[in-house]
PyMOL Python script that loads the backbone (N, CA, C, O; Angstrom):
from pymol import cmd

cmd.read_pdbstr("""\
ATOM      1  N   MET A   1      -5.004  12.506-110.093  1.00  0.00           N
ATOM      2  CA  MET A   1      -5.425  12.495-111.859  1.00  0.00           C
ATOM      3  C   MET A   1      -6.673  12.548-112.205  1.00  0.00           C
ATOM      4  O   MET A   1      -7.226  13.185-113.102  1.00  0.00           O
ATOM      5  N   CYS A   2      -7.076  11.827-111.423  1.00  0.00           N
ATOM      6  CA  CYS A   2      -8.936  11.796-112.317  1.00  0.00           C
ATOM      7  C   CYS A   2      -9.864  12.125-110.968  1.00  0.00           C
ATOM      8  O   CYS A   2     -10.224  11.328-110.102  1.00  0.00           O
ATOM      9  N   ARG A   3     -10.053  13.117-111.037  1.00  0.00           N
ATOM     10  CA  ARG A   3     -11.340  13.494-109.807  1.00  0.00           C
ATOM     11  C   ARG A   3     -12.287  12.820-109.572  1.00  0.00           C
ATOM     12  O   ARG A   3     -12.447  12.583-108.374  1.00  0.00           O
ATOM     13  N   SER A   4     -13.490  12.116-110.710  1.00  0.00           N
ATOM     14  CA  SER A   4     -14.321  11.355-110.437  1.00  0.00           C
ATOM     15  C   SER A   4     -13.894  10.629-109.901  1.00  0.00           C
ATOM     16  O   SER A   4     -14.595  10.671-108.890  1.00  0.00           O
ATOM     17  N   ILE A   5     -12.950   9.614-109.682  1.00  0.00           N
ATOM     18  CA  ILE A   5     -12.522   8.060-109.514  1.00  0.00           C
ATOM     19  C   ILE A   5     -12.177   8.163-107.851  1.00  0.00           C
ATOM     20  O   ILE A   5     -11.071   8.370-107.352  1.00  0.00           O
ATOM     21  N   LYS A   6     -13.407   7.965-107.186  1.00  0.00           N
ATOM     22  CA  LYS A   6     -13.436   8.056-105.860  1.00  0.00           C
ATOM     23  C   LYS A   6     -12.454   7.078-104.782  1.00  0.00           C
ATOM     24  O   LYS A   6     -11.738   6.348-105.468  1.00  0.00           O
ATOM     25  N   THR A   7     -12.246   6.882-103.392  1.00  0.00           N
ATOM     26  CA  THR A   7     -11.634   6.292-102.898  1.00  0.00           C
ATOM     27  C   THR A   7     -12.665   5.217-102.020  1.00  0.00           C
ATOM     28  O   THR A   7     -13.669   5.432-101.341  1.00  0.00           O
ATOM     29  N   LEU A   8     -11.792   3.741-102.432  1.00  0.00           N
ATOM     30  CA  LEU A   8     -12.794   2.783-102.186  1.00  0.00           C
ATOM     31  C   LEU A   8     -11.883   1.900-101.023  1.00  0.00           C
ATOM     32  O   LEU A   8     -11.697   0.694-101.183  1.00  0.00           O
ATOM     33  N   ARG A   9     -11.376   2.588 -99.920  1.00  0.00           N
ATOM     34  CA  ARG A   9     -11.039   1.974 -98.657  1.00  0.00           C
ATOM     35  C   ARG A   9     -11.443   2.573 -97.792  1.00  0.00           C
ATOM     36  O   ARG A   9     -11.621   3.787 -97.890  1.00  0.00           O
ATOM     37  N   PRO A  10     -11.762   1.735 -96.449  1.00  0.00           N
ATOM     38  CA  PRO A  10     -12.222   2.385 -95.424  1.00  0.00           C
ATOM     39  C   PRO A  10     -11.140   3.443 -94.623  1.00  0.00           C
ATOM     40  O   PRO A  10      -9.915   3.318 -94.614  1.00  0.00           O
ATOM     41  N   PRO A  11     -11.721   4.228 -94.133  1.00  0.00           N
ATOM     42  CA  PRO A  11     -12.898   4.317 -93.708  1.00  0.00           C
ATOM     43  C   PRO A  11     -14.080   5.190 -94.611  1.00  0.00           C
ATOM     44  O   PRO A  11     -15.225   5.479 -94.263  1.00  0.00           O
ATOM     45  N   TYR A  12     -13.398   5.489 -95.846  1.00  0.00           N
ATOM     46  CA  TYR A  12     -14.068   6.387 -96.920  1.00  0.00           C
ATOM     47  C   TYR A  12     -15.344   5.616 -97.533  1.00  0.00           C
ATOM     48  O   TYR A  12     -16.165   6.203 -98.238  1.00  0.00           O
ATOM     49  N   VAL A  13     -15.438   4.281 -97.211  1.00  0.00           N
ATOM     50  CA  VAL A  13     -16.306   3.511 -97.896  1.00  0.00           C
ATOM     51  C   VAL A  13     -16.373   2.253 -96.823  1.00  0.00           C
ATOM     52  O   VAL A  13     -15.424   1.934 -96.106  1.00  0.00           O
ATOM     53  N   ASP A  14     -17.605   1.623 -96.837  1.00  0.00           N
ATOM     54  CA  ASP A  14     -17.669   0.640 -95.761  1.00  0.00           C
ATOM     55  C   ASP A  14     -17.554  -1.024 -96.440  1.00  0.00           C
ATOM     56  O   ASP A  14     -17.039  -2.032 -95.958  1.00  0.00           O
ATOM     57  N   SER A  15     -18.334  -0.781 -97.875  1.00  0.00           N
ATOM     58  CA  SER A  15     -18.059  -2.102 -98.680  1.00  0.00           C
ATOM     59  C   SER A  15     -17.854  -1.593 -99.767  1.00  0.00           C
ATOM     60  O   SER A  15     -18.061  -0.387 -99.899  1.00  0.00           O
ATOM     61  N   VAL A  16     -17.289  -2.545-101.083  1.00  0.00           N
ATOM     62  CA  VAL A  16     -16.950  -2.027-102.323  1.00  0.00           C
ATOM     63  C   VAL A  16     -17.448  -3.072-103.244  1.00  0.00           C
ATOM     64  O   VAL A  16     -17.012  -4.200-103.013  1.00  0.00           O
ATOM     65  N   THR A  17     -18.203  -2.955-104.161  1.00  0.00           N
ATOM     66  CA  THR A  17     -19.035  -4.055-105.131  1.00  0.00           C
ATOM     67  C   THR A  17     -17.653  -3.755-106.239  1.00  0.00           C
ATOM     68  O   THR A  17     -16.716  -2.963-106.341  1.00  0.00           O
ATOM     69  N   GLU A  18     -18.165  -4.823-106.883  1.00  0.00           N
ATOM     70  CA  GLU A  18     -17.423  -5.190-108.417  1.00  0.00           C
ATOM     71  C   GLU A  18     -17.747  -3.975-109.269  1.00  0.00           C
ATOM     72  O   GLU A  18     -16.985  -3.453-110.083  1.00  0.00           O
ATOM     73  N   THR A  19     -18.908  -3.621-108.989  1.00  0.00           N
ATOM     74  CA  THR A  19     -19.422  -2.132-109.935  1.00  0.00           C
ATOM     75  C   THR A  19     -18.573  -1.028-109.491  1.00  0.00           C
ATOM     76  O   THR A  19     -18.543  -0.178-110.381  1.00  0.00           O
ATOM     77  N   ASP A  20     -17.976  -0.746-108.629  1.00  0.00           N
ATOM     78  CA  ASP A  20     -17.323   0.098-107.849  1.00  0.00           C
ATOM     79  C   ASP A  20     -15.772   0.308-108.566  1.00  0.00           C
ATOM     80  O   ASP A  20     -15.227   1.268-109.110  1.00  0.00           O
ATOM     81  N   MET A  21     -15.384  -1.013-108.293  1.00  0.00           N
ATOM     82  CA  MET A  21     -13.803  -1.376-108.883  1.00  0.00           C
ATOM     83  C   MET A  21     -13.957  -1.263-110.313  1.00  0.00           C
ATOM     84  O   MET A  21     -12.936  -1.543-110.940  1.00  0.00           O
ATOM     85  N   ARG A  22     -15.086  -0.886-111.078  1.00  0.00           N
ATOM     86  CA  ARG A  22     -14.976  -1.091-112.607  1.00  0.00           C
ATOM     87  C   ARG A  22     -15.408   0.040-113.125  1.00  0.00           C
ATOM     88  O   ARG A  22     -15.049   0.216-114.289  1.00  0.00           O
ATOM     89  N   ALA A  23     -16.140   0.969-112.596  1.00  0.00           N
ATOM     90  CA  ALA A  23     -16.154   1.945-112.441  1.00  0.00           C
ATOM     91  C   ALA A  23     -15.155   3.096-112.469  1.00  0.00           C
ATOM     92  O   ALA A  23     -15.015   4.087-113.186  1.00  0.00           O
ATOM     93  N   ALA A  24     -14.400   2.500-111.226  1.00  0.00           N
ATOM     94  CA  ALA A  24     -13.134   3.635-111.354  1.00  0.00           C
ATOM     95  C   ALA A  24     -11.794   2.578-112.429  1.00  0.00           C
ATOM     96  O   ALA A  24     -10.759   3.099-112.845  1.00  0.00           O
ATOM     97  N   ALA A  25     -11.988   1.800-112.563  1.00  0.00           N
ATOM     98  CA  ALA A  25     -10.832   1.159-113.826  1.00  0.00           C
ATOM     99  C   ALA A  25     -11.475   1.786-115.071  1.00  0.00           C
ATOM    100  O   ALA A  25     -10.675   1.920-115.997  1.00  0.00           O
ATOM    101  N   LEU A  26     -12.789   2.222-115.330  1.00  0.00           N
ATOM    102  CA  LEU A  26     -13.290   2.553-116.352  1.00  0.00           C
ATOM    103  C   LEU A  26     -12.573   4.041-116.639  1.00  0.00           C
ATOM    104  O   LEU A  26     -11.950   4.531-117.581  1.00  0.00           O
ATOM    105  N   GLN A  27     -13.066   4.557-115.114  1.00  0.00           N
ATOM    106  CA  GLN A  27     -12.507   6.267-115.691  1.00  0.00           C
ATOM    107  C   GLN A  27     -11.188   6.349-115.790  1.00  0.00           C
ATOM    108  O   GLN A  27     -10.716   7.341-116.346  1.00  0.00           O
ATOM    109  N   TYR A  28     -10.275   5.271-115.245  1.00  0.00           N
ATOM    110  CA  TYR A  28      -8.782   5.606-115.025  1.00  0.00           C
ATOM    111  C   TYR A  28      -8.260   5.415-116.749  1.00  0.00           C
ATOM    112  O   TYR A  28      -7.528   6.183-117.372  1.00  0.00           O
ATOM    113  N   VAL A  29      -8.872   4.197-117.220  1.00  0.00           N
ATOM    114  CA  VAL A  29      -8.558   4.171-118.782  1.00  0.00           C
ATOM    115  C   VAL A  29      -9.010   5.018-120.036  1.00  0.00           C
ATOM    116  O   VAL A  29      -8.507   5.112-121.155  1.00  0.00           O
ATOM    117  N   ARG A  30     -10.094   5.583-119.491  1.00  0.00           N
ATOM    118  CA  ARG A  30     -10.783   6.871-119.887  1.00  0.00           C
ATOM    119  C   ARG A  30      -9.671   7.503-120.002  1.00  0.00           C
ATOM    120  O   ARG A  30      -8.954   7.464-121.002  1.00  0.00           O
ATOM    121  N   LYS A  31      -9.462   8.097-119.039  1.00  0.00           N
ATOM    122  CA  LYS A  31      -8.428   9.519-118.565  1.00  0.00           C
ATOM    123  C   LYS A  31      -7.031   9.161-119.369  1.00  0.00           C
ATOM    124  O   LYS A  31      -6.438  10.053-119.975  1.00  0.00           O
ATOM    125  N   ILE A  32      -6.627   8.042-119.346  1.00  0.00           N
ATOM    126  CA  ILE A  32      -4.954   8.317-119.885  1.00  0.00           C
ATOM    127  C   ILE A  32      -5.059   7.580-121.325  1.00  0.00           C
ATOM    128  O   ILE A  32      -4.243   7.699-122.239  1.00  0.00           O
ATOM    129  N   SER A  33      -6.231   6.798-121.333  1.00  0.00           N
ATOM    130  CA  SER A  33      -6.389   6.730-123.413  1.00  0.00           C
ATOM    131  C   SER A  33      -6.665   8.385-123.960  1.00  0.00           C
ATOM    132  O   SER A  33      -6.146   8.987-124.900  1.00  0.00           O
ATOM    133  N   GLY A  34      -7.492   8.740-123.160  1.00  0.00           N
ATOM    134  CA  GLY A  34      -8.119  10.201-123.906  1.00  0.00           C
ATOM    135  C   GLY A  34      -9.646   9.651-124.564  1.00  0.00           C
ATOM    136  O   GLY A  34     -10.360  10.464-125.150  1.00  0.00           O
ATOM    137  N   PHE A  35      -9.941   8.649-124.457  1.00  0.00           N
ATOM    138  CA  PHE A  35     -11.155   8.154-125.220  1.00  0.00           C
ATOM    139  C   PHE A  35     -12.096   8.181-124.428  1.00  0.00           C
ATOM    140  O   PHE A  35     -11.710   7.923-123.288  1.00  0.00           O
ATOM    141  N   ARG A  36     -13.431   8.425-124.521  1.00  0.00           N
ATOM    142  CA  ARG A  36     -14.178   8.280-123.701  1.00  0.00           C
ATOM    143  C   ARG A  36     -15.015   6.974-124.271  1.00  0.00           C
ATOM    144  O   ARG A  36     -15.312   6.173-123.384  1.00  0.00           O
ATOM    145  N   GLN A  37     -15.348   6.705-125.308  1.00  0.00           N
ATOM    146  CA  GLN A  37     -15.367   5.256-125.878  1.00  0.00           C
ATOM    147  C   GLN A  37     -14.636   5.411-126.795  1.00  0.00           C
ATOM    148  O   GLN A  37     -14.428   6.465-127.396  1.00  0.00           O
ATOM    149  N   PRO A  38     -14.195   4.418-126.983  1.00  0.00           N
ATOM    150  CA  PRO A  38     -12.770   3.576-128.164  1.00  0.00           C
ATOM    151  C   PRO A  38     -13.283   3.590-129.333  1.00  0.00           C
ATOM    152  O   PRO A  38     -14.442   3.207-129.487  1.00  0.00           O
ATOM    153  N   ALA A  39     -12.631   3.969-130.236  1.00  0.00           N
ATOM    154  CA  ALA A  39     -13.204   3.266-131.907  1.00  0.00           C
ATOM    155  C   ALA A  39     -13.345   1.617-131.741  1.00  0.00           C
ATOM    156  O   ALA A  39     -12.861   0.934-130.840  1.00  0.00           O
ATOM    157  N   PRO A  40     -13.980   1.267-132.635  1.00  0.00           N
ATOM    158  CA  PRO A  40     -13.981  -0.297-132.728  1.00  0.00           C
ATOM    159  C   PRO A  40     -12.186  -1.014-132.822  1.00  0.00           C
ATOM    160  O   PRO A  40     -11.607  -1.961-132.289  1.00  0.00           O
ATOM    161  N   HIS A  41     -11.918  -0.233-133.536  1.00  0.00           N
ATOM    162  CA  HIS A  41     -10.272  -1.170-133.874  1.00  0.00           C
ATOM    163  C   HIS A  41      -9.566  -1.173-132.564  1.00  0.00           C
ATOM    164  O   HIS A  41      -8.563  -1.865-132.386  1.00  0.00           O
ATOM    165  N   ASN A  42     -10.242  -0.157-131.347  1.00  0.00           N
ATOM    166  CA  ASN A  42      -9.093  -0.237-130.445  1.00  0.00           C
ATOM    167  C   ASN A  42     -10.468  -0.890-129.038  1.00  0.00           C
ATOM    168  O   ASN A  42      -9.910  -1.070-127.955  1.00  0.00           O
ATOM    169  N   ALA A  43     -11.448  -1.089-129.021  1.00  0.00           N
ATOM    170  CA  ALA A  43     -12.348  -1.777-128.278  1.00  0.00           C
ATOM    171  C   ALA A  43     -11.589  -2.881-127.477  1.00  0.00           C
ATOM    172  O   ALA A  43     -11.435  -2.715-126.267  1.00  0.00           O
ATOM    173  N   GLU A  44     -11.260  -3.646-127.895  1.00  0.00           N
ATOM    174  CA  GLU A  44     -10.840  -4.716-127.208  1.00  0.00           C
ATOM    175  C   GLU A  44      -9.266  -4.500-126.204  1.00  0.00           C
ATOM    176  O   GLU A  44      -8.881  -5.126-125.216  1.00  0.00           O
ATOM    177  N   ALA A  45      -8.766  -3.596-126.800  1.00  0.00           N
ATOM    178  CA  ALA A  45      -7.218  -3.124-125.819  1.00  0.00           C
ATOM    179  C   ALA A  45      -7.965  -2.139-125.011  1.00  0.00           C
ATOM    180  O   ALA A  45      -7.473  -1.807-123.932  1.00  0.00           O
ATOM    181  N   PHE A  46      -8.936  -1.698-125.337  1.00  0.00           N
ATOM    182  CA  PHE A  46      -9.738  -0.844-124.175  1.00  0.00           C
ATOM    183  C   PHE A  46     -10.481  -1.690-123.249  1.00  0.00           C
ATOM    184  O   PHE A  46     -10.300  -1.337-122.084  1.00  0.00           O
ATOM    185  N   ASP A  47     -11.121  -2.515-123.362  1.00  0.00           N
ATOM    186  CA  ASP A  47     -11.600  -3.479-122.432  1.00  0.00           C
ATOM    187  C   ASP A  47     -10.586  -4.318-121.529  1.00  0.00           C
ATOM    188  O   ASP A  47     -10.629  -4.322-120.299  1.00  0.00           O
ATOM    189  N   LYS A  48      -9.656  -5.037-122.313  1.00  0.00           N
ATOM    190  CA  LYS A  48      -8.593  -5.726-121.553  1.00  0.00           C
ATOM    191  C   LYS A  48      -8.244  -4.957-120.266  1.00  0.00           C
ATOM    192  O   LYS A  48      -8.171  -5.464-119.147  1.00  0.00           O
ATOM    193  N   ALA A  49      -8.025  -3.567-120.601  1.00  0.00           N
ATOM    194  CA  ALA A  49      -7.138  -2.707-120.104  1.00  0.00           C
ATOM    195  C   ALA A  49      -8.450  -2.529-118.300  1.00  0.00           C
ATOM    196  O   ALA A  49      -8.209  -2.641-117.098  1.00  0.00           O
ATOM    197  N   VAL A  50      -9.761  -2.215-119.114  1.00  0.00           N
ATOM    198  CA  VAL A  50     -10.457  -1.939-117.880  1.00  0.00           C
ATOM    199  C   VAL A  50     -10.626  -2.807-117.324  1.00  0.00           C
ATOM    200  O   VAL A  50     -10.897  -2.648-116.134  1.00  0.00           O
ATOM    201  N   GLU A  51     -10.559  -4.235-117.889  1.00  0.00           N
ATOM    202  CA  GLU A  51     -10.931  -5.706-117.018  1.00  0.00           C
ATOM    203  C   GLU A  51      -9.485  -5.860-116.070  1.00  0.00           C
ATOM    204  O   GLU A  51      -9.594  -6.160-114.881  1.00  0.00           O
ATOM    205  N   ALA A  52      -8.120  -5.629-116.694  1.00  0.00           N
ATOM    206  CA  ALA A  52      -6.471  -5.693-115.948  1.00  0.00           C
ATOM    207  C   ALA A  52      -6.619  -4.558-114.786  1.00  0.00           C
ATOM    208  O   ALA A  52      -6.463  -5.060-113.673  1.00  0.00           O
ATOM    209  N   ILE A  53      -6.854  -3.297-114.762  1.00  0.00           N
ATOM    210  CA  ILE A  53      -7.109  -2.628-113.699  1.00  0.00           C
ATOM    211  C   ILE A  53      -8.249  -2.997-112.513  1.00  0.00           C
ATOM    212  O   ILE A  53      -8.064  -2.779-111.316  1.00  0.00           O
ATOM    213  N   ALA A  54      -9.200  -3.467-112.960  1.00  0.00           N
ATOM    214  CA  ALA A  54     -10.276  -3.781-112.058  1.00  0.00           C
ATOM    215  C   ALA A  54     -10.156  -4.698-111.138  1.00  0.00           C
ATOM    216  O   ALA A  54     -10.689  -4.759-110.030  1.00  0.00           O
ATOM    217  N   ALA A  55      -9.083  -5.744-111.900  1.00  0.00           N
ATOM    218  CA  ALA A  55      -8.492  -6.799-111.042  1.00  0.00           C
ATOM    219  C   ALA A  55      -7.699  -6.546-110.255  1.00  0.00           C
ATOM    220  O   ALA A  55      -7.725  -7.264-109.256  1.00  0.00           O
ATOM    221  N   ALA A  56      -6.594  -5.398-110.306  1.00  0.00           N
ATOM    222  CA  ALA A  56      -5.358  -5.191-109.770  1.00  0.00           C
ATOM    223  C   ALA A  56      -5.990  -4.774-108.714  1.00  0.00           C
ATOM    224  O   ALA A  56      -5.615  -5.287-107.660  1.00  0.00           O
ATOM    225  N   THR A  57      -7.026  -3.827-108.641  1.00  0.00           N
ATOM    226  CA  THR A  57      -8.005  -3.160-107.901  1.00  0.00           C
ATOM    227  C   THR A  57      -8.813  -3.767-106.841  1.00  0.00           C
ATOM    228  O   THR A  57      -8.898  -3.216-105.743  1.00  0.00           O
ATOM    229  N   GLU A  58      -9.392  -4.834-107.094  1.00  0.00           N
ATOM    230  CA  GLU A  58      -9.809  -6.117-105.839  1.00  0.00           C
ATOM    231  C   GLU A  58      -8.527  -6.428-105.305  1.00  0.00           C
ATOM    232  O   GLU A  58      -8.180  -6.256-104.136  1.00  0.00           O
ATOM    233  N   GLU A  59      -7.839  -6.901-106.244  1.00  0.00           N
ATOM    234  CA  GLU A  59      -6.368  -7.596-105.343  1.00  0.00           C
ATOM    235  C   GLU A  59      -5.712  -6.224-104.490  1.00  0.00           C
ATOM    236  O   GLU A  59      -5.101  -6.589-103.485  1.00  0.00           O
ATOM    237  N   LEU A  60      -5.718  -5.299-104.618  1.00  0.00           N
ATOM    238  CA  LEU A  60      -5.051  -3.930-103.904  1.00  0.00           C
ATOM    239  C   LEU A  60      -5.979  -3.964-102.341  1.00  0.00           C
ATOM    240  O   LEU A  60      -5.617  -4.066-101.168  1.00  0.00           O
ATOM    241  N   LEU A  61      -7.282  -3.827-102.985  1.00  0.00           N
ATOM    242  CA  LEU A  61      -8.037  -3.663-101.628  1.00  0.00           C
ATOM    243  C   LEU A  61      -8.224  -4.880-100.926  1.00  0.00           C
ATOM    244  O   LEU A  61      -8.485  -4.963 -99.726  1.00  0.00           O
ATOM    245  N   GLY A  62      -8.097  -5.706-101.621  1.00  0.00           N
ATOM    246  CA  GLY A  62      -8.242  -7.049-100.532  1.00  0.00           C
ATOM    247  C   GLY A  62      -6.452  -7.217 -99.569  1.00  0.00           C
ATOM    248  O   GLY A  62      -6.158  -7.586 -98.432  1.00  0.00           O
ATOM    249  N   SER A  63      -5.777  -6.809-100.557  1.00  0.00           N
ATOM    250  CA  SER A  63      -4.491  -6.740 -99.112  1.00  0.00           C
ATOM    251  C   SER A  63      -3.963  -5.684 -98.397  1.00  0.00           C
ATOM    252  O   SER A  63      -2.862  -5.763 -97.852  1.00  0.00           O
ATOM    253  N   LEU A  64      -4.734  -4.601 -98.353  1.00  0.00           N
ATOM    254  CA  LEU A  64      -4.543  -3.630 -97.754  1.00  0.00           C
ATOM    255  C   LEU A  64      -5.081  -4.212 -96.291  1.00  0.00           C
ATOM    256  O   LEU A  64      -5.935  -5.078 -96.106  1.00  0.00           O
ATOM    257  N   GLU A  65      -4.105  -3.262 -95.046  1.00  0.00           N
ATOM    258  CA  GLU A  65      -4.530  -3.056 -93.701  1.00  0.00           C
ATOM    259  C   GLU A  65      -4.977  -1.456 -93.413  1.00  0.00           C
ATOM    260  O   GLU A  65      -4.431  -0.432 -93.822  1.00  0.00           O
ATOM    261  N   VAL A  66      -6.045  -1.597 -92.648  1.00  0.00           N
ATOM    262  CA  VAL A  66      -6.400  -0.235 -92.550  1.00  0.00           C
ATOM    263  C   VAL A  66      -5.681  -0.179 -90.881  1.00  0.00           C
ATOM    264  O   VAL A  66      -5.988  -1.229 -90.315  1.00  0.00           O
ATOM    265  N   ARG A  67      -5.069   0.478 -90.217  1.00  0.00           N
ATOM    266  CA  ARG A  67      -4.972   0.486 -89.023  1.00  0.00           C
ATOM    267  C   ARG A  67      -6.115   1.121 -88.315  1.00  0.00           C
ATOM    268  O   ARG A  67      -6.750   2.093 -88.723  1.00  0.00           O
ATOM    269  N   GLY A  68      -6.302   0.481 -87.234  1.00  0.00           N
ATOM    270  CA  GLY A  68      -7.254   1.437 -86.410  1.00  0.00           C
ATOM    271  C   GLY A  68      -8.941   1.025 -86.580  1.00  0.00           C
ATOM    272  O   GLY A  68      -9.758   1.678 -85.932  1.00  0.00           O
ATOM    273  N   GLY A  69      -9.266   0.239 -87.218  1.00  0.00           N
ATOM    274  CA  GLY A  69     -10.160  -0.099 -88.155  1.00  0.00           C
ATOM    275  C   GLY A  69     -10.115  -1.699 -88.617  1.00  0.00           C
ATOM    276  O   GLY A  69      -9.511  -2.632 -88.086  1.00  0.00           O
ATOM    277  N   ALA A  70     -11.007  -1.683 -89.845  1.00  0.00           N
ATOM    278  CA  ALA A  70     -11.421  -3.181 -90.188  1.00  0.00           C
ATOM    279  C   ALA A  70      -9.952  -3.787 -90.352  1.00  0.00           C
ATOM    280  O   ALA A  70      -9.052  -2.949 -90.293  1.00  0.00           O
ATOM    281  N   GLY A  71      -9.580  -5.096 -90.545  1.00  0.00           N
ATOM    282  CA  GLY A  71      -8.829  -5.684 -90.619  1.00  0.00           C
ATOM    283  C   GLY A  71      -8.449  -5.808 -92.344  1.00  0.00           C
ATOM    284  O   GLY A  71      -8.841  -4.960 -93.146  1.00  0.00           O
ATOM    285  N   LYS A  72      -7.773  -6.794 -92.668  1.00  0.00           N
ATOM    286  CA  LYS A  72      -6.989  -7.257 -93.914  1.00  0.00           C
ATOM    287  C   LYS A  72      -8.348  -7.126 -94.983  1.00  0.00           C
ATOM    288  O   LYS A  72      -9.437  -7.106 -94.408  1.00  0.00           O
ATOM    289  N   GLY A  73      -8.363  -7.054 -96.167  1.00  0.00           N
ATOM    290  CA  GLY A  73      -9.281  -7.180 -97.024  1.00  0.00           C
ATOM    291  C   GLY A  73     -10.956  -6.238 -96.442  1.00  0.00           C
ATOM    292  O   GLY A  73     -11.663  -5.936 -97.402  1.00  0.00           O
ATOM    293  N   ALA A  74     -11.255  -6.020 -95.708  1.00  0.00           N
ATOM    294  CA  ALA A  74     -12.012  -5.043 -95.514  1.00  0.00           C
ATOM    295  C   ALA A  74     -12.508  -4.090 -96.872  1.00  0.00           C
ATOM    296  O   ALA A  74     -13.649  -4.048 -97.332  1.00  0.00           O
ATOM    297  N   GLY A  75     -11.861  -3.691 -97.135  1.00  0.00           N
ATOM    298  CA  GLY A  75     -12.053  -2.361 -98.130  1.00  0.00           C
ATOM    299  C   GLY A  75     -12.334  -3.459 -99.730  1.00  0.00           C
ATOM    300  O   GLY A  75     -12.502  -3.003-100.861  1.00  0.00           O
ATOM    301  N   ALA A  76     -12.315  -4.615 -99.431  1.00  0.00           N
ATOM    302  CA  ALA A  76     -12.926  -4.865-101.187  1.00  0.00           C
ATOM    303  C   ALA A  76     -14.236  -6.064-100.628  1.00  0.00           C
ATOM    304  O   ALA A  76     -14.687  -7.021-101.258  1.00  0.00           O
ATOM    305  N   GLY A  77     -14.536  -5.664 -99.480  1.00  0.00           N
ATOM    306  CA  GLY A  77     -15.447  -6.249 -98.963  1.00  0.00           C
ATOM    307  C   GLY A  77     -15.611  -8.238 -99.226  1.00  0.00           C
ATOM    308  O   GLY A  77     -16.616  -8.899 -99.491  1.00  0.00           O
ATOM    309  N   ALA A  78     -14.053  -8.711 -98.991  1.00  0.00           N
ATOM    310  CA  ALA A  78     -13.694  -9.892 -99.183  1.00  0.00           C
ATOM    311  C   ALA A  78     -13.459 -10.479 -97.687  1.00  0.00           C
ATOM    312  O   ALA A  78     -12.705  -9.954 -96.868  1.00  0.00           O
ATOM    313  N   ALA A  79     -14.209 -11.631 -97.466  1.00  0.00           N
ATOM    314  CA  ALA A  79     -13.458 -12.496 -96.369  1.00  0.00           C
ATOM    315  C   ALA A  79     -12.298 -13.333 -96.418  1.00  0.00           C
ATOM    316  O   ALA A  79     -12.085 -14.297 -97.154  1.00  0.00           O
ATOM    317  N   ARG A  80     -11.437 -12.728 -95.354  1.00  0.00           N
ATOM    318  CA  ARG A  80     -10.212 -13.551 -95.941  1.00  0.00           C
ATOM    319  C   ARG A  80      -9.920 -14.639 -94.673  1.00  0.00           C
ATOM    320  O   ARG A  80      -9.013 -15.466 -94.765  1.00  0.00           O
TER     321      ARG A  80
END
""", "prot")
cmd.dss("prot")
cmd.show_as("cartoon", "prot")
cmd.util.cbc("prot")
cmd.orient("prot")
């Protein structure tokens, strides 16, 4: 869907920062909303969507198990 969003799990990356996850979330929200920068009256909804998607991304990456490689949570750099 959005070619500028990169894969954020091993073996594609060794570690993922909060900045990486937020950047991917921002690209996703920009793509589906059609706004690069929302109008002031839409800014709160736009920012809430970015934060929700970044949080969902962190949860997903922290729960993935990559076979033959690093264990659970390795994609988000989280120690579990």
